[in-house]
C-alpha positions as MATLAB code, in Angstrom:
seq = 'MSSSTATFPILLLTVFVFSVSGVQNLNVTPDRGTTFNIGSTQVKGCQVCTGPGKCSTSLMLSGNSRVSLEFKCARPQDVFSVEIVQNIECTTRSCSGNIIQADYGSLPLLGFNRKFTWNLKSPSFKAFKIDFNDAGLRQINSSERCLDKHSYTLQAYQTTGNVTVGKYCRTGPIHSAQILNEGSFSLEVPAGQKLQSGHFDVSVGEEIKSFAKMTVMLPKGTSTAELLPPNYPDSFPDDDLMEWYFQVPDKHKASVQFLNLVQPRCLKKEAAVEYHSRGRVALVMRLSDPQPEQNQGDFSLTLRNCEMDRRRAGSPGLILNLRVSSSSKSSLVSCKVDVRRMEGLILHIEKLRLTSDCKMKFNSVLKENITITSNSDLSFQDCLPEDVKVSATRVIECNKLEDCPKTPVRLPCSPTMPSCLPAPLSRVTWTLRPPKHGTVELTSPTGPLRQSLPGQPCNDSFIIEAVEDDGSIIGHFCPQGTIQKIQIHTNVTVTVTIFEKKATKTSLKHVLEARLKEEIFERYIFTVSPKRDAPVLLASPGWPVGMKTDSTVSWIVSFPTKMEAHLMFANLSQPKCEKGHTNIRVQRVGRKEEEYSRIEYEEAEEEITVSQSFYLNMSNCKPERGHFSVITMITLQKSQNLLLTIILSVVAALLVIFVIVLVAVCVVIRKKKKRLNHQVSIYNPNGTSILPGNNGFPKTREDNESHVYDTIEDTLVYTHLLRKGREIGVYGEFDTYRPFTGHTDLQKPLVLKDTGVEDAQVGTYQPVSFPSQQAPPLPVRPPSHVSPMVDNEIYQTEEQSEDERSPNLGPRLEPEGGN';
ca = [
     182.128   54.977   17.739;
     182.487   58.285   15.772;
     185.070   60.440   16.613;
     183.370   63.209   17.875;
     181.744   61.020   20.500;
     180.525   63.060   23.836;
     181.920   61.804   26.428;
     179.122   63.140   28.755;
     179.015   64.307   31.280;
     182.769   64.404   31.970;
     182.222   67.473   34.179;
     185.825   69.136   35.335;
     184.621   70.724   38.387;
     186.871   72.669   40.755;
     184.985   72.748   43.407;
     185.416   74.502   47.337;
     182.614   73.892   49.384;
     181.856   76.400   52.198;
     179.163   77.090   54.658;
     178.434   79.723   56.777;
     176.021   80.971   58.671;
     172.950   79.262   57.025;
     174.731   79.775   53.483;
     176.371   77.513   51.497;
     178.960   77.922   48.368;
     180.449   76.179   45.742;
     182.754   76.581   42.740;
     181.661   74.304   39.335;
     182.842   74.377   35.874;
     181.144   72.203   33.648;
     182.502   70.507   30.885;
     182.514   72.255   27.282;
     178.377   71.412   25.394;
     176.844   70.433   28.548;
     174.319   72.818   30.619;
     173.163   72.608   33.747;
     170.018   73.961   34.745;
     169.832   74.259   38.527;
     165.483   74.838   39.697;
     164.019   75.216   42.737;
     160.116   73.948   42.696;
     159.191   77.054   45.261;
     158.454   80.423   43.877;
     160.086   81.904   47.243;
     162.539   81.067   49.394;
     165.801   79.886   48.741;
     167.478   81.654   45.785;
     170.955   80.806   44.213;
     173.168   83.591   43.810;
     176.304   84.091   41.009;
     177.234   87.552   41.984;
     175.783   90.455   44.744;
     172.530   91.237   43.260;
     172.457   88.289   40.929;
     169.841   85.631   42.656;
     167.291   83.602   41.662;
     165.015   80.434   41.932;
     166.986   79.070   38.799;
     170.127   78.756   37.256;
     171.407   77.764   33.966;
     175.122   77.538   33.804;
     176.893   76.479   30.271;
     180.232   76.355   28.798;
     183.564   75.796   30.548;
     184.239   78.795   32.410;
     184.301   78.635   36.081;
     181.172   79.546   38.206;
     180.665   80.751   42.097;
     177.621   79.658   43.357;
     176.064   80.516   46.599;
     172.920   78.921   48.088;
     170.542   81.313   50.379;
     170.067   78.903   52.524;
     171.451   75.636   54.807;
     170.532   72.385   52.906;
     169.380   73.516   49.281;
     169.884   70.019   48.355;
     166.279   69.999   49.869;
     164.954   72.792   47.235;
     167.101   72.369   44.151;
     167.272   69.988   41.916;
     169.677   69.539   39.196;
     169.607   69.291   35.546;
     172.665   67.712   33.028;
     171.646   68.768   29.674;
     173.707   67.489   26.563;
     172.001   67.589   22.783;
     172.847   64.684   20.256;
     171.761   65.485   16.662;
     172.249   62.778   13.615;
     172.352   63.246    9.832;
     171.285   61.037    7.109;
     174.444   58.786    8.118;
     175.610   59.695   11.882;
     174.957   60.982   14.908;
     177.055   63.812   16.968;
     177.605   61.438   19.938;
     176.557   58.741   22.262;
     174.903   58.406   25.214;
     177.830   58.119   27.764;
     177.383   58.194   31.887;
     180.067   59.677   33.764;
     180.222   61.270   37.362;
     182.841   62.258   39.363;
     181.842   61.172   43.325;
     183.488   64.292   44.457;
     181.346   67.084   42.846;
     179.082   68.936   44.792;
     176.181   68.046   42.845;
     176.220   64.620   44.238;
     173.690   65.857   47.489;
     171.317   67.076   44.628;
     168.641   65.018   43.056;
     169.895   64.716   39.415;
     168.311   63.940   35.989;
     170.777   63.599   32.667;
     168.923   64.417   29.861;
     169.981   63.636   26.441;
     167.754   65.687   23.949;
     167.665   63.819   20.322;
     166.891   65.327   16.926;
     167.112   63.484   13.540;
     166.866   64.516    9.849;
     162.571   64.855    8.623;
     161.164   60.991    7.727;
     163.768   59.326    9.556;
     164.354   57.984   13.506;
     167.091   57.883   15.487;
     167.782   55.000   17.629;
     168.778   53.729   20.988;
     171.224   50.486   21.356;
     170.291   49.327   25.046;
     173.032   46.687   24.470;
     172.479   42.542   25.594;
     170.946   43.617   28.959;
     168.187   45.814   27.620;
     165.793   47.792   29.825;
     162.403   46.607   31.587;
     159.519   48.740   31.660;
     158.111   49.685   34.684;
     154.495   51.601   35.888;
     155.344   55.519   35.865;
     155.092   55.422   40.313;
     157.326   51.899   40.611;
     161.139   52.365   41.333;
     164.139   50.874   39.836;
     166.239   48.550   42.565;
     169.432   50.434   41.712;
     168.184   53.722   42.083;
     168.766   54.661   38.080;
     165.354   55.076   36.149;
     165.239   55.662   32.701;
     162.219   57.779   30.387;
     162.002   58.111   26.330;
     160.290   60.913   25.285;
     158.914   61.469   21.651;
     158.544   65.110   20.774;
     155.695   65.630   18.300;
     153.937   68.636   16.930;
     150.684   67.479   18.823;
     152.751   67.502   22.508;
     155.034   65.666   24.041;
     154.602   61.324   24.232;
     155.882   59.600   27.459;
     156.761   56.327   25.436;
     157.543   54.614   28.626;
     159.942   54.374   31.761;
     162.303   51.707   32.390;
     164.715   50.101   34.561;
     168.263   47.932   33.662;
     167.754   44.317   31.949;
     165.427   43.542   30.667;
     163.563   42.067   27.079;
     163.922   45.753   25.605;
     166.647   45.796   23.446;
     166.538   49.103   21.277;
     164.168   52.012   20.654;
     163.185   54.602   17.362;
     161.611   58.250   17.973;
     160.717   59.624   14.965;
     162.162   63.309   14.540;
     163.015   64.292   18.127;
     163.083   63.039   21.509;
     164.834   62.890   24.789;
     166.295   60.159   26.936;
     166.835   61.147   30.883;
     168.231   59.269   33.967;
     167.024   60.338   37.433;
     169.117   59.215   40.009;
     168.184   60.521   44.128;
     170.220   62.295   45.919;
     173.274   60.950   47.562;
     173.655   58.189   44.666;
     176.600   57.799   42.537;
     176.146   57.564   38.681;
     176.552   53.956   37.776;
     178.809   54.136   34.252;
     176.703   52.914   31.337;
     176.690   53.522   27.230;
     174.292   53.578   25.009;
     174.995   53.822   21.040;
     172.983   56.508   19.140;
     172.447   55.809   15.265;
     170.215   56.984   12.625;
     167.349   54.780   12.241;
     164.568   53.642    9.986;
     162.162   55.718    8.159;
     159.066   54.389   10.680;
     155.531   55.166    9.924;
     155.215   55.465   13.697;
     156.065   58.058   16.448;
     157.816   55.084   18.002;
     159.178   51.708   17.562;
     160.571   49.350   20.189;
     162.189   45.955   19.856;
     161.715   43.436   22.169;
     163.648   40.236   22.105;
     161.877   37.484   23.843;
     164.382   34.740   25.597;
     165.001   31.073   25.009;
     162.001   28.925   27.229;
     158.893   29.912   28.680;
     159.237   34.078   29.092;
     156.417   36.419   29.876;
     157.140   40.324   28.495;
     154.520   42.718   30.289;
     154.375   45.906   28.024;
     152.934   49.372   28.742;
     151.374   51.795   25.981;
     152.872   55.356   25.989;
     151.346   58.027   28.348;
     150.340   54.734   30.679;
     148.577   55.191   32.754;
     146.725   57.868   30.906;
     145.387   57.662   27.484;
     147.281   56.233   24.674;
     148.048   59.414   22.018;
     144.895   60.517   19.891;
     144.553   59.250   16.306;
     148.064   58.128   16.585;
     149.986   54.628   16.471;
     153.075   52.771   17.736;
     155.032   49.477   16.715;
     156.590   46.853   18.362;
     158.995   44.390   16.966;
     158.880   41.076   18.378;
     162.223   38.700   18.032;
     161.248   35.318   18.759;
     164.073   32.197   19.266;
     163.806   29.230   16.592;
     161.455   27.008   17.723;
     159.103   29.160   19.773;
     155.911   30.291   19.789;
     154.432   33.621   21.197;
     151.326   34.673   22.244;
     149.655   38.547   22.714;
     147.076   39.384   25.686;
     145.562   42.543   25.984;
     144.724   42.922   29.513;
     142.719   45.741   32.229;
     141.608   46.907   28.162;
     139.768   50.268   28.149;
     138.060   51.415   25.250;
     137.603   54.616   23.754;
     134.768   56.724   21.989;
     135.262   57.031   18.866;
     134.828   60.421   16.366;
     136.326   58.059   13.212;
     137.777   55.282   12.700;
     138.460   52.583   14.979;
     141.231   51.258   17.506;
     142.587   47.919   16.572;
     145.881   46.305   16.382;
     147.520   45.119   12.969;
     150.020   42.160   12.760;
     153.016   41.674   10.270;
     155.279   38.904    9.892;
     157.565   37.725    6.641;
     155.777   35.890    4.362;
     152.290   36.098    5.625;
     149.615   38.900    4.715;
     148.591   41.582    7.449;
     146.253   41.019   10.125;
     144.162   42.931   11.747;
     141.801   42.461   15.180;
     139.816   44.419   17.301;
     141.486   44.955   20.613;
     138.050   42.873   22.186;
     138.844   39.994   20.173;
     141.118   36.777   21.171;
     144.624   37.352   19.504;
     146.241   34.960   17.425;
     148.751   32.599   18.367;
     152.018   33.625   16.365;
     153.987   30.835   15.562;
     156.119   31.409   12.417;
     158.618   33.892   13.979;
     159.571   37.178   13.869;
     156.531   39.735   14.061;
     155.741   43.263   14.603;
     152.548   44.524   15.915;
     151.134   47.891   15.418;
     148.731   49.643   18.110;
     146.478   51.916   16.311;
     143.995   54.437   18.275;
     140.806   56.341   16.850;
     140.372   60.327   16.303;
     138.822   60.090   20.426;
     135.683   62.058   21.430;
     137.503   63.773   24.113;
     134.354   66.397   24.499;
     132.550   64.464   27.118;
     133.777   64.681   30.569;
     135.129   61.820   32.012;
     136.046   60.140   28.616;
     138.742   57.645   29.354;
     140.434   57.372   26.470;
     142.431   53.880   24.984;
     144.442   52.009   28.175;
     145.523   48.448   28.020;
     148.710   46.391   29.519;
     150.555   44.491   26.757;
     151.366   40.849   27.844;
     153.526   38.708   25.215;
     154.238   35.558   26.448;
     156.957   32.574   24.700;
     157.244   29.072   25.256;
     159.189   26.473   23.359;
     157.072   24.315   20.486;
     157.876   21.222   22.094;
     159.145   22.519   25.509;
     157.929   19.115   28.305;
     157.970   20.290   32.119;
     157.629   17.155   34.765;
     155.667   17.949   37.973;
     155.299   16.066   41.124;
     152.628   17.390   43.628;
     152.726   16.650   47.332;
     149.503   17.214   49.262;
     150.774   17.195   52.486;
     152.145   20.599   51.936;
     148.826   21.975   50.392;
     147.181   22.550   53.579;
     143.723   20.375   53.140;
     143.696   22.075   49.662;
     141.973   20.051   46.458;
     144.286   20.919   43.541;
     142.219   21.978   40.251;
     144.057   22.367   36.831;
     142.082   23.391   33.945;
     142.486   23.714   30.451;
     141.223   26.738   29.348;
     142.306   27.385   25.468;
     141.328   23.925   23.625;
     142.882   24.651   20.291;
     146.193   25.610   21.634;
     148.842   23.288   22.285;
     149.333   22.612   25.695;
     149.164   18.650   27.084;
     147.981   18.112   30.005;
     149.169   14.369   31.668;
     148.332   13.331   34.790;
     150.004    9.659   36.072;
     150.693    9.861   32.583;
     147.339    9.927   31.109;
     146.322   13.055   29.369;
     144.004   15.123   30.685;
     141.948   18.509   29.694;
     141.229   18.754   33.452;
     143.228   17.476   36.084;
     141.799   16.955   40.184;
     144.578   16.070   42.838;
     143.909   14.681   45.678;
     147.026   12.435   46.354;
     150.446   12.663   45.923;
     150.794   13.081   41.441;
     152.589   13.205   38.940;
     152.146   15.459   36.393;
     153.502   16.712   32.932;
     152.597   19.661   30.868;
     153.887   20.398   27.345;
     153.623   23.698   25.413;
     151.385   25.185   28.155;
     151.940   29.042   28.343;
     150.582   30.940   31.747;
     147.000   31.876   29.759;
     146.728   28.315   28.817;
     145.169   26.392   32.397;
     143.941   27.936   35.558;
     144.705   26.632   38.574;
     142.274   26.496   41.570;
     141.966   24.995   45.219;
     138.977   23.990   47.373;
     138.265   22.761   50.420;
     135.171   21.784   52.635;
     134.799   22.515   56.857;
     132.366   20.739   58.143;
     130.634   19.600   61.115;
     127.142   17.731   62.240;
     126.908   18.493   65.368;
     128.147   21.706   67.275;
     130.167   19.720   70.121;
     132.243   18.180   66.684;
     133.051   21.678   65.304;
     136.595   23.036   65.650;
     137.165   24.710   69.059;
     139.500   26.852   67.895;
     138.868   29.417   64.338;
     140.564   27.380   61.277;
     142.483   29.708   59.334;
     141.535   29.939   55.326;
     144.874   30.714   53.564;
     145.840   31.241   50.309;
     149.351   30.930   49.423;
     149.612   27.027   49.959;
     153.297   26.000   49.191;
     152.324   25.206   45.075;
     154.387   23.414   43.046;
     156.944   26.024   41.208;
     156.221   23.405   38.019;
     152.535   24.392   37.723;
     152.530   26.494   34.425;
     150.397   29.314   36.308;
     149.893   30.479   39.383;
     147.143   30.253   41.572;
     143.806   32.126   41.125;
     140.880   31.191   42.927;
     140.974   29.359   46.777;
     137.371   28.078   47.369;
     136.028   27.164   51.074;
     132.995   25.547   51.605;
     131.670   25.882   55.456;
     128.630   23.979   56.829;
     128.083   24.286   60.255;
     125.197   21.819   61.951;
     121.843   22.567   61.654;
     120.435   25.839   63.010;
     124.299   26.762   63.310;
     125.913   29.743   61.804;
     129.247   30.468   60.234;
     131.551   33.172   61.559;
     134.291   35.293   59.474;
     137.082   36.919   60.724;
     139.895   38.400   58.994;
     143.323   38.168   61.134;
     144.712   41.329   58.713;
     142.201   43.867   59.734;
     138.488   44.568   59.135;
     136.766   43.916   55.894;
     134.786   46.489   53.653;
     132.194   46.076   50.643;
     133.581   46.314   46.993;
     130.450   48.891   46.165;
     130.483   51.781   44.041;
     132.114   54.449   45.580;
     134.377   51.788   47.458;
     136.422   49.342   44.906;
     138.261   46.694   45.634;
     141.566   47.278   44.310;
     143.818   45.258   46.439;
     145.677   41.537   45.425;
     142.528   39.495   46.079;
     138.523   39.667   46.586;
     136.373   37.930   48.556;
     132.992   36.443   47.545;
     130.408   34.939   50.201;
     128.396   32.774   48.349;
     125.097   30.628   49.877;
     124.213   26.928   48.698;
     121.554   28.118   46.144;
     123.915   30.213   44.732;
     122.629   33.621   46.601;
     125.728   36.054   46.704;
     126.103   37.619   50.074;
     128.437   40.408   49.259;
     131.936   41.104   47.609;
     134.588   42.024   50.204;
     138.251   43.549   50.529;
     141.052   44.806   53.374;
     140.871   47.618   54.943;
     137.221   48.264   56.342;
     135.380   48.581   59.287;
     133.591   45.180   58.928;
     135.097   43.512   62.302;
     132.543   40.092   62.178;
     130.354   38.022   59.552;
     127.483   35.826   60.868;
     126.170   33.571   58.342;
     123.093   31.305   59.414;
     123.355   29.056   56.771;
     125.876   26.937   54.485;
     128.408   29.330   52.640;
     130.764   29.244   50.309;
     133.851   31.809   50.334;
     135.920   32.372   47.510;
     139.295   34.483   47.646;
     139.947   35.372   43.474;
     143.696   36.450   43.297;
     145.243   39.166   41.424;
     148.194   38.123   40.010;
     150.475   41.233   39.179;
     149.273   42.366   42.654;
     149.788   39.608   45.153;
     152.230   38.612   47.218;
     152.487   36.177   49.781;
     152.640   38.202   52.742;
     149.609   39.528   51.279;
     148.069   36.049   51.121;
     149.418   34.136   53.483;
     146.794   34.496   56.685;
     143.226   36.184   54.634;
     140.652   35.012   56.813;
     139.267   32.560   60.042;
     136.154   30.564   60.358;
     134.491   29.589   63.174;
     131.274   27.302   63.169;
     128.927   28.511   66.265;
     125.680   28.265   67.670;
     123.091   29.503   65.681;
     121.243   33.283   65.363;
     118.056   34.948   65.191;
     119.277   36.591   61.894;
     119.996   35.384   58.959;
     122.970   37.932   58.694;
     124.762   39.839   61.375;
     127.577   42.221   60.573;
     129.633   44.064   63.283;
     131.125   47.545   62.299;
     133.335   49.544   63.973;
     133.652   53.156   61.830;
     136.095   55.356   62.244;
     135.855   59.130   62.563;
     135.191   61.295   60.191;
     135.296   58.393   57.372;
     132.334   57.499   55.359;
     131.021   54.036   55.344;
     129.056   51.871   52.811;
     126.985   49.413   54.069;
     125.007   47.412   51.320;
     122.188   45.023   52.160;
     123.085   41.155   51.268;
     122.509   40.444   47.657;
     122.961   43.790   46.599;
     122.270   44.752   44.126;
     119.899   41.953   43.276;
     118.037   42.435   46.535;
     117.186   40.426   49.494;
     116.012   37.118   49.914;
     111.846   36.449   50.849;
     111.506   37.191   54.514;
     115.612   37.226   55.536;
     116.590   39.287   57.749;
     120.091   41.182   58.342;
     121.582   43.275   61.341;
     124.539   45.474   62.309;
     125.895   46.343   65.036;
     127.311   49.505   64.844;
     130.124   50.739   67.440;
     131.870   53.442   68.301;
     133.340   55.669   71.628;
     130.816   57.790   73.798;
     131.204   61.507   73.138;
     130.757   60.615   69.127;
     127.422   60.455   67.437;
     126.919   58.470   63.618;
     124.676   60.225   60.717;
     122.885   57.580   58.520;
     121.540   57.693   55.070;
     120.111   55.764   52.862;
     120.837   55.796   49.295;
     119.794   53.770   46.358;
     116.687   52.229   48.571;
     114.871   50.154   46.048;
     111.390   49.156   48.099;
     109.229   45.846   46.284;
     105.471   45.806   46.857;
     104.557   43.360   49.434;
     102.619   40.144   48.449;
     102.739   39.242   52.353;
     104.046   41.578   55.291;
     106.299   44.508   55.064;
     109.914   45.745   54.778;
     111.079   47.046   57.757;
     114.045   49.646   58.783;
     114.395   50.194   62.325;
     117.423   51.689   64.138;
     117.396   50.714   67.958;
     120.276   52.101   69.851;
     122.301   49.626   72.218;
     120.811   48.997   75.494;
     117.346   51.088   74.864;
     113.774   48.852   74.553;
     112.459   51.855   72.045;
     113.189   52.492   68.539;
     115.052   55.582   67.392;
     113.719   54.826   63.582;
     111.490   52.498   61.705;
     109.913   52.334   58.500;
     107.885   50.202   56.149;
     108.108   49.681   52.277;
     105.518   52.451   51.472;
     106.710   54.946   54.305;
     109.206   57.574   53.149;
     112.510   57.186   54.425;
     114.482   60.191   56.037;
     117.290   61.680   54.445;
     119.249   61.869   57.789;
     119.420   60.092   60.771;
     121.494   61.063   64.065;
     122.197   58.352   66.798;
     124.527   59.751   70.035;
     125.310   55.933   70.504;
     126.161   52.558   68.961;
     123.090   51.196   67.763;
     121.757   48.212   66.240;
     121.012   48.969   62.522;
     118.412   45.997   62.062;
     116.362   45.065   58.112;
     113.705   43.157   56.813;
     112.382   41.721   53.802;
     108.418   40.685   52.921;
     107.287   38.347   50.389;
     107.306   40.332   47.208;
     104.824   40.968   44.851;
     106.951   42.608   42.799;
     110.650   44.464   42.808;
     112.934   43.859   45.533;
     114.518   45.349   48.565;
     117.707   46.328   48.560;
     120.003   49.382   50.265;
     123.264   50.942   50.831;
     123.211   52.376   54.184;
     126.005   55.228   54.337;
     127.127   56.056   58.293;
     129.429   58.705   59.086;
     131.200   59.306   62.347;
     131.721   62.829   63.484;
     132.054   64.129   67.473;
     129.073   65.045   69.267;
     127.735   68.117   70.474;
     126.442   69.400   73.532;
     122.990   67.959   73.292;
     122.281   69.626   76.714;
     123.493   73.109   76.191;
     121.577   72.718   72.853;
     118.391   72.159   74.233;
     119.196   74.610   77.137;
     119.689   77.225   74.747;
     116.817   76.546   72.763;
     114.729   76.553   75.648;
     115.761   79.974   76.338;
     115.612   81.539   72.989;
     112.070   80.179   73.009;
     111.096   81.924   76.312;
     112.966   85.307   75.015;
     110.999   85.487   72.167;
     107.360   84.884   73.509;
     108.112   87.379   75.789;
     108.932   90.455   73.583;
     105.547   88.986   71.823;
     103.574   89.329   74.821;
     105.626   92.936   75.331;
     104.604   94.030   72.199;
     101.023   93.035   72.434;
     100.461   94.325   75.908;
     102.077   97.930   75.116;
      99.825   97.941   71.723;
      96.411   97.446   73.700;
      97.491  100.141   76.351;
      98.138  102.555   73.493;
      95.153  102.302   71.823;
      93.479  102.425   75.490;
      94.878  106.225   75.886;
      93.576  107.211   72.523;
      90.176  105.502   73.518;
      90.488  107.542   76.904;
      92.228  110.828   75.275;
      90.035  114.106   76.806;
      87.036  114.313   74.767;
      83.897  116.710   75.861;
      80.320  115.802   74.949;
      77.322  118.530   73.574;
      74.315  117.858   74.718;
      71.655  117.582   72.870;
      68.088  117.926   74.172;
      67.307  115.897   71.063;
      68.741  112.724   72.276;
      71.751  113.187   69.771;
      74.968  113.781   71.719;
      77.647  115.745   69.545;
      81.209  114.711   70.508;
      83.842  117.222   69.308;
      87.151  116.702   67.728;
      87.494  113.823   64.794;
      84.587  111.877   65.166;
      82.402  114.670   63.151;
      78.791  114.925   62.854;
      76.339  111.906   64.452;
      75.347  109.444   61.510;
      71.946  108.167   61.106;
      70.289  105.493   62.287;
      70.902  103.741   59.049;
      74.879  104.603   58.907;
      75.889  104.273   62.698;
      76.000  100.989   64.576;
      73.984  102.288   67.915;
      71.601   99.437   67.261;
      75.025   96.757   68.229;
      75.970   96.204   71.501;
      79.416   93.949   72.269;
      77.716   92.768   75.672;
      74.257   93.568   77.427;
      74.066   92.968   81.170;
      70.659   91.887   83.643;
      70.922   95.487   85.505;
      70.852   97.456   81.636;
      67.847   95.763   80.521;
      65.172   98.308   81.886;
      62.309   97.930   79.425;
      59.725   98.973   82.056;
      60.983  103.003   80.662;
      59.666  102.273   77.772;
      56.092  102.863   79.092;
      54.014  105.886   77.853;
      53.997  109.186   79.800;
      53.606  109.741   83.274;
      53.060  105.874   84.071;
      56.259  105.452   83.868;
      57.361  108.770   85.249;
      59.647  109.797   82.525;
      58.660  112.926   81.583;
      57.910  114.049   85.417;
      59.171  116.963   86.841;
      62.119  116.649   88.968;
      64.255  118.788   90.879;
      67.657  116.663   91.047;
      68.850  114.035   88.590;
      69.262  110.861   90.526;
      72.553  109.273   88.875;
      72.426  105.221   88.225;
      74.103  102.929   90.636;
      74.286  100.201   88.268;
      77.326   99.385   85.680;
      79.133  102.355   84.501;
      81.236  102.575   81.342;
      84.703  102.644   81.160;
      84.960  105.692   79.195;
      85.134  108.744   81.836;
      82.204  110.832   81.765;
      81.214  113.953   79.932;
      80.491  117.341   82.381;
      78.582  120.004   80.421;
      79.393  123.608   81.004;
      76.205  125.143   81.523;
      75.083  122.702   84.234;
      76.594  125.220   87.212;
      78.707  122.753   88.304;
      82.448  123.950   88.706;
      85.679  121.770   89.368;
      83.877  118.572   88.099;
      85.588  115.407   89.379;
      86.245  113.513   85.962;
      85.651  109.609   86.481;
      82.725  110.468   88.910;
      79.402  111.513   88.448;
      77.703  114.494   90.811;
      73.964  115.131   91.769;
      73.411  118.089   89.461;
      70.281  120.393   89.803;
      68.510  121.415   86.618;
      65.163  123.927   85.887;
      62.352  122.504   85.763;
      61.638  123.509   82.428;
      64.189  121.257   81.231;
      64.673  118.049   80.554;
      67.393  115.952   82.536;
      70.430  115.554   80.679;
      71.136  112.462   78.318;
      74.141  110.246   80.349;
      77.664  110.197   78.348;
      77.957  106.942   75.871;
      80.343  105.975   73.374;
      79.820  107.216   69.493;
      78.739  103.878   68.906;
      75.939  104.362   70.961;
      74.462  107.811   70.524;
      71.121  106.636   68.720;
      67.820  105.552   70.726;
      67.562  101.847   71.776;
      63.945  101.878   70.628;
      64.314   99.843   67.848;
      66.203   97.025   69.722;
      63.873   94.391   71.209;
      65.611   93.921   74.207;
      64.004   96.593   75.292;
      60.189   95.783   74.103;
      58.212   94.141   76.761;
      55.949   91.268   75.686;
      52.667   93.273   76.582;
      53.804   96.372   74.153;
      51.279   97.149   70.968;
      52.378   98.186   67.813;
      51.463  101.348   68.695;
      53.734  100.777   72.179;
      56.835   99.934   69.833;
      56.502  103.427   68.405;
      59.746  105.094   68.165;
      58.339  108.569   68.079;
      58.128  108.626   72.059;
      60.214  111.921   72.217;
      62.990  112.210   74.743;
      63.610  109.844   77.680;
      65.425  108.874   80.265;
      68.348  106.086   79.984;
      69.749  104.446   82.995;
      73.087  106.205   84.043;
      76.631  104.396   82.407;
      74.733  103.389   79.230;
      76.365  100.179   77.896;
];
């Protein structure tokens, strides 16, 4: 070790802590060569002060001088975090120090979240190397935590930005790391956690071509190392590469797998992997190709990314998991299987890679596939986990309903499996056969299920697939949903696929329960209990392929009172039916009438609201072409007061009607007042009344509408008045005017000034005397009626000749009141 080794952080801190009324004070003296960064995530709030008026939400301390700190809050540990930084520089020959973990428990900083960071720098084109000693490190996901609460992070500083090489815990296969030019190594411990002692050597590394190189030591015997690429779970850096060097023990072989591979969209080059080993030519492979087995000692793996097209939104980039397995070339494992511990399951072991060196023997006989129904002796030679697949099956059936199990049959996924098997259990399948016209009922004792659909995928440790005897898929299901019960009126095969990385014995202990019961009318029935404001997606059986011909399905949707369900039909696909119709019906529980019903050629509504628990029924026809499938989205919300809504709607409608009627009445009254305005007629002995004001002069026969009548009553039809001369007495001498007692016009009568009648009453007719030489006055008529009515055929008799119909009759008398 160099004499310049920095023992970091040896913090000779003289500490005095006291708290008064929500304020904490402490005195610190950082060690020489270290820097304290005290920071807060809050922009405003608690502050740290080094003197009067010197307060801030962040503070940097360096040197070994004593500093008095005052925190302006009762619990600064909940607001501030402390980062302790040391810089290490390397020349072409050596580095200025090593990474040494040291902590003194009397420090008040123990109560803060602490991060110890070592910034490292090496000459250009050179790398610095951190040796993790024999214990090594184990890589973990960025969201995971280490059991000893000591988490390490390695970063590489590049011109294009910082790259997180990985996050690690103590004890693992990673022996050392090399970072090109600049980077950092940090250790995080939570508040109250004492820092464990540790020591990692720092030295000058190689001239590497990648930004990082990790050395992984595979142990003897059968082992598997799980590694993650930089920036995981985000994309591998663009147009860059990283190298892993694997040290393989003698007489061992290794295999590489890329799991959960997501390929990038490339503009230039192609994402690929390169294999290098001593004495062999470099091998370049696509990431999607089967990776070659490494059986000639140590080898290096270089992961190379392309120049990615990140212009498109949602482009995922390069994401993968790297699994490296190793085993002895001549390892032989003996295994005994006791079927009494298998809970009725039949065990199947299948060899996947025929080209591998794996050899399986069943009772000393070499086999490619093994089925275990009784106690057996097995042996496996050079078998890796990826070489074999282990699954289990069970058949549950009964011919008569009374012979079926009376209690639910448990369908476990984690029976007591022999630990000597080369791979864990990956799949469990149950075949359920009820009696003729019987029903299979599935429930989950751990909670309701949900369907795996676009928008709500299954990311759990297992997934359940339900399939009919003919291979028709009913659906895929997983935990944490709203489906309480599934009933199927046919034989069913239920398969649970287990995801090894996420699975635990607890999660797989009791997945499903099955009952064989009496028949149901529909082919499928799902019992659903949605939750408030949590949309539920329900797909028709067989989605997206479509329901079987003439099949039916019902969803019984139950929810509390004072709630309402909103239904939307998405991804609806309708066939052209050869026979019958498809149908979607909604009916409330306890009601005979249907809330909603549509067949294939009717357009579905965008949304339906149902105010209580209901049945959602669907049936398929015999399609000529196309298929019937739909995804129903149900959202449960608090019900509105429908009665209040109806009352308010009725009141609002009545108010609108009242306003319209009131406006109409006002308009009519106003028009009548204008028509009844004070007007005085001027009598013209030639038979035309001139109305003063805005009426103007009388129009000619051709221009006016005197010959047009709105209505004519019998009392106004006086055809006898059209007879000539004295035969009808129209032109006789009269001393007085005889008022007409029949129908009168609505207008007020107009009184002439020269009649000699004073104070004539408006609205009544008075007898007026006229000189014998004057013709009697014409009665007052509206302006539309001021022309003679001689030309109107209504006032002509059948006996009148052509001469008698002549309009030149001279003055005449018309009935009082006009029309």
